[in-house]
C-alpha positions as CSV (number, residue, x, y, z in Angstrom):
1,M,55.4,-98.1,-127.2
2,V,54.2,-94.9,-125.8
3,G,51.0,-94.3,-124.1
4,T,49.1,-91.2,-125.4
5,P,45.2,-90.2,-125.5
6,L,43.8,-90.6,-128.9
7,A,43.1,-87.1,-129.2
8,I,43.8,-83.7,-127.3
9,D,42.2,-80.6,-127.5
10,I,43.0,-77.2,-125.8
11,G,41.0,-74.3,-126.3
12,A,38.0,-71.8,-125.9
13,G,34.5,-74.4,-125.9
14,A,35.7,-77.5,-125.3
15,V,32.8,-78.5,-123.4
16,A,29.9,-77.1,-126.2
17,R,32.0,-78.8,-128.6
18,L,31.9,-82.0,-126.9
19,A,29.3,-83.9,-128.9
20,P,30.8,-83.4,-132.0
21,L,34.6,-84.0,-130.5
22,L,33.4,-87.2,-129.3
23,A,31.7,-88.5,-132.4
24,D,35.1,-87.3,-134.9
25,R,37.2,-88.9,-132.2
26,R,34.9,-92.4,-132.6
27,I,34.5,-92.3,-128.8
28,S,30.5,-92.3,-129.3
29,S,29.2,-91.6,-132.5
30,G,25.7,-91.6,-131.1
31,G,26.5,-89.8,-127.5
32,H,25.4,-92.3,-125.2
33,V,27.7,-92.2,-122.4
34,A,28.0,-91.4,-118.9
35,I,28.8,-87.1,-117.6
36,V,30.3,-86.8,-114.5
37,V,30.6,-83.1,-113.2
38,G,31.4,-81.8,-109.8
39,P,28.9,-79.9,-107.6
40,G,30.3,-76.3,-108.6
41,L,29.5,-76.3,-112.7
42,G,27.2,-79.1,-112.9
43,E,24.0,-77.3,-113.1
44,E,25.5,-74.9,-115.5
45,I,27.3,-77.9,-117.7
46,G,24.0,-79.6,-117.7
47,D,22.8,-76.9,-119.4
48,I,24.9,-76.7,-122.1
49,L,24.9,-80.4,-123.0
50,R,21.6,-81.9,-122.7
51,P,20.6,-80.5,-126.0
52,Q,23.4,-81.6,-127.8
53,L,23.8,-85.0,-126.0
54,P,20.2,-86.1,-125.5
55,D,21.2,-90.0,-124.7
56,A,24.1,-89.0,-122.1
57,E,23.5,-89.5,-118.6
58,I,24.2,-86.7,-116.5
59,L,25.7,-87.7,-112.9
60,T,27.0,-84.9,-109.9
61,V,29.8,-86.3,-107.5
62,E,30.7,-84.7,-104.6
63,G,34.7,-85.0,-102.9
64,G,37.5,-86.6,-104.0
65,S,37.6,-89.9,-102.4
66,V,37.9,-94.0,-103.3
67,E,34.7,-94.2,-101.6
68,A,32.9,-91.6,-104.1
69,A,34.6,-93.3,-107.1
70,T,33.2,-96.8,-106.0
71,E,29.8,-95.1,-105.8
72,L,30.1,-93.9,-109.3
73,A,31.4,-97.1,-110.5
74,D,28.6,-99.0,-109.0
75,R,26.1,-96.6,-110.8
76,L,27.6,-97.1,-113.8
77,R,27.6,-100.9,-114.3
78,G,23.5,-100.2,-114.0
79,G,23.9,-98.7,-117.6
80,F,25.4,-99.2,-120.8
81,Y,27.9,-96.3,-121.9
82,D,30.2,-96.2,-124.7
83,A,32.4,-94.2,-122.6
84,L,32.7,-91.9,-119.3
85,V,33.3,-88.3,-119.8
86,G,34.9,-86.7,-116.9
87,I,34.4,-82.7,-116.4
88,G,35.7,-80.4,-113.7
89,G,38.6,-79.9,-111.7
90,G,41.0,-82.4,-110.4
91,R,39.3,-83.9,-107.6
92,T,36.2,-84.6,-110.2
93,L,38.5,-86.0,-112.9
94,D,40.2,-88.1,-110.2
95,V,37.1,-89.8,-109.3
96,A,35.8,-90.7,-112.7
97,K,39.1,-92.1,-113.7
98,L,39.4,-94.4,-110.9
99,A,35.3,-95.3,-111.5
100,A,36.4,-95.8,-115.3
101,S,39.0,-98.1,-114.5
102,R,37.1,-100.1,-112.2
103,T,34.5,-100.7,-115.0
104,A,36.6,-101.0,-117.6
105,L,35.0,-98.4,-119.2
106,P,37.1,-95.8,-121.7
107,M,37.0,-92.2,-120.2
108,V,37.5,-88.7,-121.5
109,S,39.3,-86.1,-119.4
110,V,37.5,-82.5,-120.0
111,A,39.4,-80.2,-117.7
112,T,37.8,-76.9,-116.0
113,N,41.1,-75.7,-114.2
114,L,45.2,-76.3,-114.5
115,A,45.8,-76.8,-110.6
116,H,47.7,-80.2,-111.3
117,D,48.9,-82.7,-113.7
118,G,46.1,-85.0,-112.9
119,L,43.7,-84.0,-116.1
120,A,45.8,-86.4,-118.1
121,S,47.8,-88.9,-115.8
122,P,47.1,-92.7,-115.4
123,V,47.4,-91.9,-111.5
124,S,43.9,-90.8,-109.1
125,S,45.1,-89.3,-106.2
126,L,41.8,-89.7,-103.8
127,E,41.3,-89.6,-100.4
128,H,41.0,-92.8,-98.4
129,G,40.7,-93.8,-94.4
130,G,41.6,-90.7,-94.0
131,Q,44.5,-90.5,-95.9
132,K,45.6,-89.0,-99.4
133,G,46.8,-92.0,-102.0
134,S,47.6,-92.6,-105.2
135,F,45.7,-95.3,-107.4
136,G,46.8,-96.3,-110.5
137,V,43.9,-95.7,-113.7
138,Q,43.9,-96.1,-117.0
139,L,45.2,-93.1,-119.3
140,P,42.8,-90.9,-120.6
141,I,41.2,-91.9,-123.9
142,A,41.1,-88.4,-125.0
143,V,41.7,-85.2,-123.4
144,F,39.9,-81.6,-124.0
145,V,40.7,-78.6,-121.7
146,D,38.3,-75.7,-122.2
147,L,40.0,-72.5,-121.7
148,D,36.7,-70.3,-121.2
149,F,36.0,-72.6,-117.9
150,V,39.8,-72.2,-117.3
151,R,39.9,-68.7,-117.4
152,R,37.6,-68.4,-115.2
153,S,38.4,-70.5,-112.5
154,E,40.0,-68.7,-109.3
155,P,43.3,-67.2,-109.6
156,G,45.2,-69.4,-107.1
157,M,44.2,-72.6,-109.3
158,R,45.7,-71.5,-112.4
159,R,49.0,-70.9,-110.2
160,S,49.1,-74.1,-108.8
161,G,49.8,-75.6,-112.3
162,I,52.6,-73.8,-112.6
163,G,54.3,-75.3,-109.4
164,D,53.3,-79.1,-110.2
165,A,55.1,-79.0,-114.0
166,I,57.8,-77.2,-112.6
167,S,58.3,-79.6,-110.4
168,N,59.3,-82.4,-112.7
169,L,62.8,-81.2,-112.7
170,S,63.3,-82.1,-109.2
171,A,61.5,-85.8,-109.7
172,I,63.8,-86.0,-112.9
173,A,66.6,-85.1,-110.5
174,D,65.6,-87.7,-108.0
175,W,65.0,-90.2,-110.4
176,Q,68.7,-90.0,-112.1
177,L,70.3,-90.3,-108.6
178,A,67.9,-93.7,-108.0
179,E,70.1,-94.9,-111.3
180,R,73.5,-93.9,-110.2
181,E,73.2,-95.5,-106.3
182,R,70.6,-97.7,-106.5
183,G,70.7,-99.0,-110.5
184,E,66.6,-98.3,-110.9
185,E,66.0,-98.0,-114.5
186,L,65.4,-94.8,-116.0
187,D,63.0,-94.3,-119.2
188,G,64.6,-91.8,-121.5
189,V,61.4,-91.0,-123.3
190,A,59.6,-90.3,-120.2
191,V,62.3,-87.7,-118.6
192,T,62.2,-86.4,-122.0
193,F,58.3,-85.9,-121.6
194,A,58.5,-84.4,-118.0
195,R,61.4,-82.1,-118.6
196,T,59.9,-80.6,-121.9
197,A,56.7,-79.9,-119.8
198,A,59.0,-78.0,-117.1
199,M,61.1,-76.1,-119.6
200,A,58.2,-75.2,-121.0
201,I,56.9,-72.9,-118.1
202,L,60.3,-72.3,-116.4
203,H,61.2,-69.1,-118.0
204,R,58.4,-67.9,-119.9
205,E,57.7,-64.2,-119.3
206,D,53.8,-63.8,-119.5
207,G,51.4,-65.2,-117.3
208,I,48.3,-67.1,-116.3
209,D,46.1,-64.2,-117.5
210,D,47.5,-64.8,-121.2
211,D,45.7,-67.5,-123.5
212,E,49.3,-68.6,-125.0
213,F,50.5,-69.1,-121.4
214,L,47.5,-70.7,-120.8
215,I,47.9,-73.3,-123.3
216,A,51.7,-74.0,-122.7
217,L,50.6,-74.8,-119.0
218,A,48.3,-77.1,-120.4
219,E,50.4,-78.5,-122.8
220,A,52.9,-79.0,-120.2
221,L,50.2,-80.8,-117.9
222,V,49.2,-83.1,-120.6
223,L,52.8,-83.9,-121.5
224,S,53.5,-84.7,-117.6
225,G,50.7,-87.2,-118.1
226,M,52.3,-88.9,-121.1
227,A,55.5,-88.9,-119.2
228,M,54.2,-91.3,-116.1
229,A,52.2,-93.2,-118.6
230,T,55.1,-93.9,-120.7
231,A,57.3,-95.0,-117.6
232,G,53.9,-97.1,-115.9
233,S,54.6,-94.8,-112.5
234,S,54.5,-91.2,-111.2
235,R,58.1,-91.5,-111.3
236,P,59.0,-88.8,-114.2
237,C,56.7,-86.3,-112.2
238,S,56.9,-87.5,-108.7
239,G,60.3,-87.2,-106.0
240,G,61.2,-85.8,-103.0
241,E,59.1,-82.6,-103.1
242,H,56.1,-84.5,-103.3
243,E,57.0,-86.5,-100.8
244,I,57.3,-83.5,-98.5
245,L,53.7,-82.1,-100.3
246,H,52.1,-85.8,-99.0
247,A,53.6,-85.1,-95.6
248,I,52.6,-81.7,-95.8
249,D,48.4,-82.6,-96.7
250,H,49.2,-85.5,-93.9
251,L,50.1,-83.9,-91.0
252,F,48.9,-80.5,-91.6
253,P,45.5,-80.6,-94.5
254,G,44.5,-77.6,-96.0
255,T,47.8,-76.2,-96.2
256,A,47.7,-75.1,-99.7
257,H,46.6,-76.0,-103.3
258,H,48.7,-79.5,-104.4
259,G,50.9,-77.5,-107.1
260,E,51.5,-74.5,-104.8
261,L,53.1,-77.3,-102.4
262,A,54.7,-78.5,-105.0
263,G,56.1,-75.8,-106.1
264,A,57.5,-74.7,-103.0
265,A,58.7,-77.9,-102.0
266,T,60.9,-77.7,-105.4
267,L,62.9,-74.9,-104.2
268,F,63.3,-76.4,-101.1
269,M,64.6,-79.8,-103.2
270,A,66.9,-77.4,-105.3
271,F,68.1,-75.4,-102.3
272,L,69.5,-79.2,-101.2
273,R,71.4,-79.9,-103.9
274,E,73.4,-77.0,-104.4
275,N,73.2,-77.7,-108.3
276,G,72.1,-74.0,-109.2
277,S,68.4,-74.6,-110.1
278,V,67.5,-72.5,-107.4
279,A,67.4,-69.5,-108.8
280,A,65.6,-70.2,-112.1
281,V,62.7,-72.1,-109.7
282,E,63.0,-69.1,-107.3
283,A,62.3,-66.7,-110.1
284,C,59.8,-68.9,-111.6
285,L,57.9,-69.2,-108.5
286,R,58.0,-65.2,-107.5
287,R,57.0,-64.5,-110.8
288,H,54.0,-66.0,-110.6
289,A,53.4,-65.2,-107.1
290,L,53.8,-68.4,-105.6
291,P,54.6,-69.8,-102.2
292,R,58.1,-69.8,-101.5
293,L,58.7,-70.2,-98.0
294,P,57.5,-71.8,-95.3
295,A,55.7,-68.9,-94.0
296,D,54.5,-68.2,-97.4
297,L,52.3,-71.5,-97.0
298,G,51.4,-70.8,-93.7
299,L,53.5,-73.2,-92.1
300,S,56.3,-72.3,-89.3
301,A,59.6,-73.3,-90.2
302,E,59.3,-76.1,-87.5
303,Q,56.3,-77.4,-88.9
304,F,57.9,-77.4,-92.5
305,A,60.9,-79.6,-90.8
306,E,58.4,-81.8,-89.4
307,A,56.9,-82.7,-92.5
308,V,60.4,-82.6,-94.1
309,A,61.7,-85.3,-91.9
310,Y,57.9,-87.2,-92.3
311,A,58.5,-86.9,-95.7
312,P,60.1,-90.3,-96.7
313,R,57.2,-92.4,-95.0
314,T,54.5,-91.2,-97.7
315,R,56.5,-93.1,-100.2
316,P,58.4,-95.7,-99.0
317,D,59.3,-97.6,-102.2
318,R,60.5,-94.8,-103.8
319,Y,64.6,-93.3,-103.5
320,T,64.9,-89.3,-103.5
321,L,67.5,-87.0,-102.2
322,L,65.7,-86.9,-99.0
323,E,66.4,-91.0,-98.5
324,H,69.7,-90.4,-100.2
325,L,70.7,-87.8,-97.1
326,A,68.7,-89.9,-94.3
327,L,69.0,-86.8,-92.4
328,D,67.7,-86.8,-88.7
329,D,65.5,-84.5,-87.3
330,A,68.3,-82.1,-86.1
331,G,70.2,-82.1,-89.9
332,V,66.7,-81.4,-91.0
333,R,66.1,-78.4,-88.9
334,E,69.8,-77.1,-89.5
335,H,68.8,-77.5,-93.5
336,V,65.4,-75.9,-93.2
337,G,66.7,-73.4,-91.4
338,R,69.5,-72.2,-93.6
339,Y,66.9,-72.6,-96.2
340,V,64.8,-69.6,-94.7
341,D,67.7,-67.0,-94.0
342,A,68.9,-67.8,-97.4
343,L,66.0,-66.9,-99.7
344,D,63.9,-64.7,-97.0
345,R,64.6,-61.8,-98.8
């Protein structure tokens, strides 16, 4: 059985059409829902939705932490709702997903940017105790992407989703390595979803200002979420490249967007593999003006090497090429140096 949202709607005006969408999909015929928004768009979204959903309660959350999700869950337990609707970017949706899981409410995800694949995944990436962690949650019952809001999001946020989508190729290669070396069970359906998502973006010549590209990117991110739901973990979309980005987040917080880190780390992992995928990944990153090298991320080669050496500690249960190579600090520095020399052009 494959886990999938009951409804997926990608297009302009999704927020304005929320009430009929909830009724038509039999999620909430009367509009008795809790709507969670972030501080940036909260007032505007509230003005759009109050006339059509008078029985809804609109709640604002700030930040992307377990504490924010816990506080939201406590507030939800004091009311009676058909569902929880999260509207916004990654942090708002991740808080809403965890709160919905803790209160056993179906969760509707309404994305206003395409920064990463969290919009449809069964994972919440939240800060807790000063560090970022991943928490398993229920898959959203419905996923809507409002292209009107996506077009208004900053270009860096739209580009970021590209890096997260193509990083699936690195994650799949690591999963296949774990199957060969350790007998880890590989889910072919999850791999198919994840690879289809990445390949839908990898060679496209249009970009983030084109509606057709934004639709393709949104679909790719939704497919990535379905891949994780099918696998029962983030395995098909998170390998050594995500270990590196989590290490950068931990050692050098605030460096770049999640997907920007994922794209650059995917290129480095492709370089380590020496399997011919470097050219395609690099061309995609160049085409969309995404970071490729440590300097593009605001890091020195030494800092990037430090993150690569630290990376396996972020997911000690996950076997990737980094664990397979088991490079010492000197070996990491040598490979990073060769990587920068080869691609700094």
